[in-house]
Backbone as CSV, one residue per row, in Angstrom:
resi,resn,N_x,N_y,N_z,CA_x,CA_y,CA_z,C_x,C_y,C_z
1,MET,-43.699,-13.129,31.315,-44.529,-11.620,30.901,-44.255,-10.587,31.648
2,PHE,-44.646,-10.695,32.874,-44.527,-9.861,34.184,-43.181,-9.725,34.708
3,SER,-42.063,-10.494,34.345,-41.070,-10.444,35.222,-40.340,-9.044,35.395
4,ASN,-40.662,-8.004,35.056,-40.187,-6.746,35.098,-40.767,-6.291,36.605
5,ILE,-41.892,-6.752,36.957,-42.831,-6.327,38.343,-42.254,-7.152,39.126
6,SER,-41.336,-6.585,40.071,-40.471,-7.460,41.202,-41.670,-7.688,42.250
7,ARG,-41.372,-8.449,43.232,-42.610,-8.533,44.339,-42.426,-7.517,45.192
8,ARG,-41.221,-6.676,45.461,-41.108,-5.804,46.330,-41.751,-4.448,45.574
9,SER,-41.782,-4.131,44.311,-42.550,-3.313,43.679,-43.884,-3.738,43.982
10,LEU,-44.438,-4.597,43.670,-45.992,-5.333,43.912,-46.471,-4.581,45.040
11,VAL,-45.702,-5.199,45.950,-45.640,-4.742,47.819,-46.165,-3.368,48.031
12,ALA,-45.096,-2.543,47.558,-44.893,-1.103,47.494,-46.464,-0.477,46.884
13,ILE,-46.586,-1.002,45.976,-47.646,-0.384,45.016,-48.925,-0.651,46.017
14,VAL,-49.297,-1.762,46.329,-50.387,-2.124,47.093,-50.432,-1.197,48.402
15,CYS,-49.359,-1.199,49.096,-49.149,-0.584,50.382,-49.389,0.922,50.220
16,GLY,-48.875,1.548,49.229,-49.328,2.973,48.694,-50.650,3.527,48.522
17,ALA,-51.505,2.414,47.574,-52.650,2.257,47.278,-53.632,2.433,48.455
18,LEU,-53.180,1.462,49.613,-53.806,1.366,51.025,-53.783,2.613,51.967
19,VAL,-52.625,3.190,51.976,-52.457,4.350,52.819,-53.334,5.457,51.676
20,VAL,-53.495,5.277,50.645,-54.355,6.794,50.053,-55.759,6.343,50.632
21,VAL,-56.025,5.130,50.303,-57.517,4.812,50.568,-57.808,4.866,52.040
22,ALA,-56.627,4.598,52.889,-57.012,4.669,54.477,-57.151,6.238,54.619
23,VAL,-56.346,7.116,53.927,-56.319,8.744,54.380,-57.673,9.142,53.914
24,VAL,-58.016,8.541,52.731,-59.346,9.364,52.206,-60.560,8.956,53.099
25,MET,-60.852,7.417,53.417,-61.853,6.926,54.070,-61.831,7.868,55.515
26,ILE,-60.765,8.333,56.222,-60.674,8.801,57.354,-61.258,10.230,57.278
27,VAL,-60.734,11.106,56.272,-61.200,12.143,56.165,-62.880,12.030,55.747
28,LEU,-63.593,11.273,55.147,-64.850,10.942,54.952,-65.651,10.532,56.016
29,ILE,-64.969,9.663,56.716,-65.792,9.239,58.087,-65.847,10.382,59.066
30,ASN,-64.577,11.010,59.350,-64.384,12.260,60.189,-65.224,13.676,59.694
31,ARG,-65.221,13.691,58.403,-65.563,14.957,57.973,-67.343,15.378,59.025
32,GLY,-67.458,16.488,59.245,-68.686,16.852,60.156,-69.716,17.387,59.097
33,GLY,-70.850,17.907,59.757,-71.807,18.533,58.832,-71.278,20.057,58.677
34,ASP,-70.391,20.247,58.014,-69.611,21.727,58.153,-70.352,22.545,57.121
35,THR,-71.287,23.495,57.319,-71.939,24.030,56.503,-71.397,25.498,56.426
36,SER,-70.221,25.771,56.858,-69.697,27.358,57.071,-69.491,27.815,55.627
37,ALA,-69.200,27.061,54.693,-68.820,27.394,53.327,-70.025,28.100,52.723
38,GLN,-71.569,27.577,52.988,-72.667,27.979,52.781,-73.240,29.307,53.287
39,GLY,-72.697,29.184,54.715,-73.806,30.398,55.325,-72.946,31.475,55.296
40,GLY,-71.644,31.731,54.539,-71.112,32.720,54.747,-70.872,33.488,53.235
41,ALA,-71.839,33.001,52.340,-72.261,33.951,51.265,-72.318,35.200,51.069
42,SER,-71.651,35.659,50.173,-71.804,37.467,50.484,-72.756,37.668,49.499
43,ARG,-73.409,38.850,49.837,-74.762,39.609,49.190,-74.066,40.447,48.206
44,GLY,-74.937,40.268,46.684,-74.038,41.402,45.889,-75.321,42.527,45.762
45,PRO,-75.052,43.445,44.689,-75.996,44.554,44.765,-77.370,44.374,44.774
46,THR,-77.963,45.164,45.293,-79.287,44.878,45.277,-80.203,46.095,44.766
47,SER,-80.982,45.986,44.070,-82.242,47.012,43.660,-83.529,47.294,44.507
48,THR,-83.790,48.450,44.758,-85.036,49.031,45.855,-86.011,49.096,44.516
49,GLY,-86.045,49.035,43.601,-86.912,49.103,42.504,-87.760,50.555,42.418
50,GLU,-86.923,51.658,43.001,-87.124,53.010,43.139,-86.681,53.399,42.076
51,PRO,-87.334,54.397,41.380,-86.659,55.101,39.995,-85.697,56.441,40.376
52,THR,-84.558,56.451,39.902,-83.627,57.406,40.255,-83.730,58.475,39.307
53,SER,-83.555,59.744,39.784,-83.372,60.554,38.835,-82.153,60.972,38.546
54,ALA,-82.115,61.558,37.243,-80.752,62.022,36.494,-80.635,63.528,36.677
55,THR,-79.260,63.544,37.067,-79.127,65.140,37.146,-77.913,65.253,36.154
56,ASN,-77.550,66.587,35.796,-76.577,66.998,35.200,-74.960,67.182,36.215
57,ALA,-75.404,67.479,37.380,-74.217,67.644,38.106,-73.278,66.390,38.569
58,PRO,-72.055,66.359,38.465,-71.327,65.081,38.746,-71.502,64.767,40.198
59,PRO,-71.510,63.717,40.556,-71.423,63.442,42.258,-70.485,63.872,42.944
60,SER,-70.503,64.357,44.140,-69.129,65.078,44.742,-68.322,64.167,45.338
61,ARG,-69.125,62.607,45.476,-68.111,61.879,46.083,-68.482,60.404,45.673
62,ILE,-67.472,59.485,45.119,-67.667,58.190,44.912,-68.258,57.503,45.983
63,PRO,-69.112,56.717,46.143,-69.325,55.374,47.343,-68.383,54.560,47.211
64,SER,-67.544,54.161,48.055,-66.978,53.115,48.255,-67.347,51.986,48.936
65,SER,-66.999,50.680,48.311,-67.520,49.420,49.133,-67.111,49.323,50.658
66,PRO,-67.498,48.834,51.380,-66.996,48.743,52.856,-65.957,47.652,52.566
67,THR,-64.966,47.730,53.590,-63.482,47.120,53.403,-63.950,45.647,54.399
68,PRO,-63.979,44.552,53.955,-64.649,43.196,54.530,-63.250,43.071,55.872
69,SER,-63.848,42.805,56.783,-63.123,42.489,58.297,-62.193,41.193,58.071
70,PRO,-60.812,41.475,58.423,-60.297,39.960,58.308,-60.798,38.753,59.277
71,THR,-60.959,37.621,58.999,-61.270,36.774,59.546,-60.244,35.676,59.959
72,ALA,-60.436,35.095,61.287,-59.321,34.049,61.582,-59.600,32.806,60.964
73,PRO,-58.493,32.284,60.623,-58.201,30.842,59.956,-59.162,29.950,60.731
74,THR,-59.750,29.156,60.038,-60.489,28.118,60.611,-59.848,27.003,61.140
75,ALA,-59.735,26.395,62.241,-59.000,25.299,62.594,-59.082,23.892,62.244
76,VAL,-58.080,23.489,61.623,-58.363,22.062,61.064,-58.405,21.037,62.214
77,PRO,-59.247,20.150,62.237,-59.381,18.882,63.208,-58.370,18.387,62.803
78,ASP,-58.097,17.707,64.000,-56.773,16.505,63.685,-57.467,15.190,63.652
79,ARG,-56.486,14.630,62.571,-57.208,13.499,61.636,-56.245,12.432,62.221
80,PRO,-56.514,11.227,62.244,-56.117,10.072,62.971,-54.798,9.743,61.511
81,LYS,-53.480,9.613,61.730,-52.355,9.194,60.814,-52.467,7.700,60.563
82,SER,-52.545,7.481,59.015,-52.557,6.181,58.455,-51.162,5.600,58.577
83,LYS,-50.650,4.360,58.478,-49.420,3.809,58.154,-49.720,2.735,57.341
84,THR,-48.439,2.408,56.397,-48.085,1.726,55.877,-48.389,0.267,56.159
85,ILE,-49.010,-0.690,55.468,-49.594,-1.621,55.834,-48.847,-2.999,54.856
86,GLY,-48.969,-4.145,55.241,-48.390,-5.195,54.579,-49.322,-5.700,53.737
87,ILE,-48.779,-6.542,52.613,-49.857,-6.680,51.277,-50.852,-7.565,51.833
88,ASP,-50.882,-8.297,52.899,-51.766,-9.239,53.405,-52.339,-8.846,54.362
89,ASP,-52.123,-7.436,54.921,-52.859,-6.716,56.138,-53.997,-6.060,56.071
90,ARG,-54.632,-5.875,56.670,-56.191,-5.046,56.898,-55.592,-3.486,57.400
91,ALA,-55.771,-2.201,56.743,-55.720,-1.123,57.480,-57.071,-0.927,58.097
92,VAL,-56.881,-0.292,59.538,-57.848,-0.083,60.275,-57.949,1.476,60.501
93,LEU,-58.693,1.841,59.455,-59.260,3.587,59.393,-59.887,4.302,60.761
94,THR,-60.679,3.379,61.223,-61.721,4.080,62.186,-62.056,2.759,62.950
95,ALA,-62.730,2.910,64.421,-63.363,2.001,64.693,-64.127,1.142,63.971
96,GLY,-63.820,0.097,63.760,-64.851,-0.841,63.051,-64.507,-0.795,61.630
97,THR,-64.043,0.310,60.714,-63.925,0.290,59.669,-62.496,0.260,59.048
98,THR,-62.720,-0.764,58.290,-61.325,-1.366,57.812,-61.172,-1.475,56.005
99,ALA,-59.885,-1.282,55.761,-59.676,-1.803,54.050,-58.441,-2.574,54.019
100,ARG,-58.873,-3.157,52.646,-57.546,-3.931,52.683,-57.819,-4.487,50.956
101,PRO,-56.843,-5.007,50.282,-56.597,-5.654,49.057,-57.305,-6.860,49.321
102,SER,-58.402,-7.111,48.098,-58.931,-8.370,48.164,-58.703,-9.234,47.077
103,SER,-58.014,-8.626,46.238,-57.328,-9.241,44.981,-56.374,-8.349,44.198
104,ILE,-55.401,-9.190,43.785,-54.143,-8.356,43.054,-53.891,-9.154,41.870
105,ARG,-54.208,-8.988,40.581,-53.510,-9.863,39.468,-52.862,-8.867,38.705
106,GLN,-52.002,-9.743,37.644,-51.239,-9.014,36.825,-51.993,-8.912,35.335
107,VAL,-52.315,-7.940,34.680,-52.899,-7.605,33.726,-51.926,-6.969,32.607
108,ASP,-52.447,-6.764,31.394,-51.802,-6.633,30.068,-52.558,-5.080,29.866
109,GLY,-51.980,-3.953,30.476,-52.686,-2.732,30.675,-53.015,-2.258,29.153
110,LYS,-53.961,-1.481,28.791,-54.264,-0.959,27.466,-54.327,0.544,27.764
111,ALA,-53.421,1.269,27.103,-53.446,2.618,27.128,-54.632,3.194,25.865
112,GLU,-55.744,3.921,26.579,-56.659,4.654,25.896,-56.668,5.848,25.706
113,LEU,-56.364,6.557,26.543,-56.368,8.370,27.073,-55.113,8.797,27.122
114,PRO,-54.706,10.004,26.590,-53.696,10.493,26.954,-52.891,10.631,27.904
115,GLY,-51.727,10.096,28.019,-51.052,9.985,29.368,-51.090,8.642,30.054
116,GLU,-51.697,7.924,29.449,-51.677,6.221,30.009,-50.424,5.706,29.348
117,VAL,-50.246,4.660,29.805,-49.070,3.861,29.477,-49.513,2.235,29.465
118,GLY,-49.550,1.718,28.365,-50.100,0.392,28.174,-48.773,-0.323,28.481
119,GLY,-49.092,-1.901,28.781,-47.985,-2.831,29.107,-48.424,-3.587,30.466
120,PRO,-47.367,-4.511,30.801,-47.369,-5.208,32.032,-47.972,-4.017,33.168
121,SER,-49.370,-4.619,34.023,-49.501,-3.806,34.664,-50.317,-4.883,35.986
122,ILE,-50.880,-4.269,37.125,-51.156,-4.892,38.168,-52.928,-4.334,38.237
123,SER,-53.699,-5.434,38.646,-55.019,-4.579,39.016,-55.363,-4.823,40.404
124,VAL,-55.746,-3.539,41.310,-55.463,-4.277,42.586,-57.197,-3.692,42.905
125,THR,-58.122,-4.973,43.722,-59.412,-4.429,43.922,-59.180,-4.412,45.676
126,VAL,-59.835,-3.427,45.909,-59.932,-2.927,47.650,-61.165,-2.913,48.002
127,ALA,-61.252,-3.885,49.114,-62.416,-4.499,49.971,-62.468,-3.249,51.208
128,VAL,-63.518,-2.595,51.461,-63.773,-1.868,52.642,-65.038,-2.546,53.464
129,THR,-64.925,-2.119,54.665,-65.811,-2.791,55.631,-66.117,-1.758,56.595
130,ALA,-67.513,-1.135,56.461,-67.846,0.334,57.337,-68.116,-0.204,58.760
131,GLY,-67.388,0.399,59.584,-67.752,0.268,61.008,-69.362,1.403,61.298
132,LYS,-69.344,2.196,60.589,-70.553,3.316,60.263,-70.697,3.911,59.343
133,ALA,-71.530,4.210,58.763,-71.783,4.695,57.189,-70.816,5.543,56.790
134,ILE,-70.778,5.001,55.530,-69.682,5.917,54.791,-70.227,6.114,53.460
135,ASP,-69.825,7.401,52.961,-70.317,8.190,51.679,-69.082,8.180,50.961
136,PHE,-69.043,7.581,49.586,-67.683,7.254,48.770,-67.398,8.330,47.855
137,SER,-68.278,9.334,47.818,-68.457,10.486,46.617,-67.283,11.077,46.674
138,GLN,-66.440,11.118,47.355,-65.046,11.850,47.077,-63.781,11.029,47.388
139,THR,-63.941,9.810,47.362,-63.026,8.952,47.607,-62.383,8.633,46.205
140,VAL,-60.709,8.719,46.472,-59.809,8.634,45.334,-58.776,7.562,45.933
141,VAL,-58.376,6.588,45.058,-57.226,5.659,45.178,-56.031,5.926,44.367
142,ASN,-54.835,5.734,44.914,-53.654,6.165,44.406,-53.002,5.031,44.420
143,ALA,-51.747,4.711,43.728,-51.234,3.342,44.090,-49.479,4.140,43.891
144,TYR,-48.853,3.736,44.438,-47.149,4.138,44.287,-46.443,2.868,44.590
145,TYR,-45.062,2.994,44.158,-44.256,1.983,43.901,-42.778,2.459,43.997
146,GLY,-41.909,1.504,44.669,-40.488,1.605,44.982,-40.352,2.361,45.770
147,ALA,-38.886,2.560,46.715,-38.356,2.998,47.530,-38.857,4.464,47.686
148,ASP,-38.994,5.432,46.389,-39.186,6.916,46.787,-40.888,6.836,46.506
149,THR,-41.700,5.979,46.731,-43.266,6.223,46.500,-43.515,6.827,45.149
150,THR,-42.710,6.382,44.200,-43.225,7.129,42.897,-44.830,6.873,42.491
151,PRO,-45.512,8.035,41.889,-47.136,7.642,41.511,-47.007,6.605,40.627
152,ALA,-47.865,5.255,40.652,-48.184,4.596,39.581,-49.076,5.436,38.855
153,THR,-48.829,4.924,37.377,-49.874,5.599,36.305,-51.191,4.774,36.040
154,PRO,-52.411,5.585,36.328,-53.742,4.542,36.426,-53.991,4.501,34.819
155,LEU,-54.588,3.475,34.687,-55.497,3.377,33.433,-56.960,3.454,33.712
156,SER,-57.537,3.687,32.302,-58.860,4.117,32.382,-59.670,2.631,32.307
157,THR,-59.061,1.981,31.632,-59.524,0.509,31.095,-59.851,-0.077,32.178
158,GLY,-60.816,-0.868,32.368,-60.868,-1.805,33.638,-61.000,-1.163,35.176
159,THR,-61.254,0.282,35.162,-61.403,0.785,36.616,-62.764,0.754,36.987
160,THR,-62.713,0.816,38.350,-64.275,1.098,38.689,-64.160,1.890,39.768
161,ALA,-64.528,2.874,40.188,-64.688,3.956,41.113,-65.518,3.387,42.116
162,LEU,-65.198,3.642,43.464,-65.856,3.431,44.771,-66.806,4.337,44.894
163,THR,-68.371,4.151,44.656,-69.267,4.995,44.487,-70.221,4.724,45.649
164,GLY,-71.218,5.574,45.660,-72.402,5.496,46.749,-72.164,5.614,47.951
165,LYS,-72.955,4.928,48.806,-72.755,4.807,50.259,-72.736,3.503,50.814
166,LEU,-72.096,3.327,51.863,-72.105,1.932,52.400,-72.463,1.766,53.816
167,ALA,-73.302,1.361,54.281,-74.164,1.422,55.401,-73.169,0.728,56.654
168,ALA,-73.257,0.957,57.662,-72.774,0.519,58.994,-72.759,-1.162,59.163
169,GLY,-71.673,-1.781,59.125,-71.719,-3.287,59.234,-71.465,-4.013,57.820
170,LYS,-71.816,-3.239,56.930,-71.709,-3.743,55.348,-70.109,-3.666,54.613
171,SER,-69.995,-4.468,53.471,-68.732,-4.414,52.987,-69.186,-4.148,51.605
172,LYS,-67.781,-3.629,51.028,-68.105,-3.325,49.719,-66.360,-3.747,49.025
């Protein structure tokens, strides 16, 4: 039934998924309390509550808004680079934080949403062990297959997202 999925393709899909999980986890673990986006809010026009008087004379000059001063680009912190791992290996994301495929099984994928393709598929469960607390709120897992790392088409049926938080030393 699943003879068209070779072991090499299966390994490539799982390795691609682990690389994506590793990169996302590294970003989530290493992101600091960056509040620069909140602190730089611009202020709009304000009203003093004072009544203005109407005149028939046109204004002599139209006030212009001040020109914003250019800002230097924010330096992006160096992130550790992840590497492709074997199907039976564990990806070390940061000190003490790891991810690995805990199960891989063949399934008959059912297409339910536009763009999904049904048929022979695999289901990969990823297990994460946290070295320090992790927030999964922005975690995304992607899978790739083949020598050209072609993106695999995800299916909505049977998908469970990594959500919530994971305390240090715990696994999910």
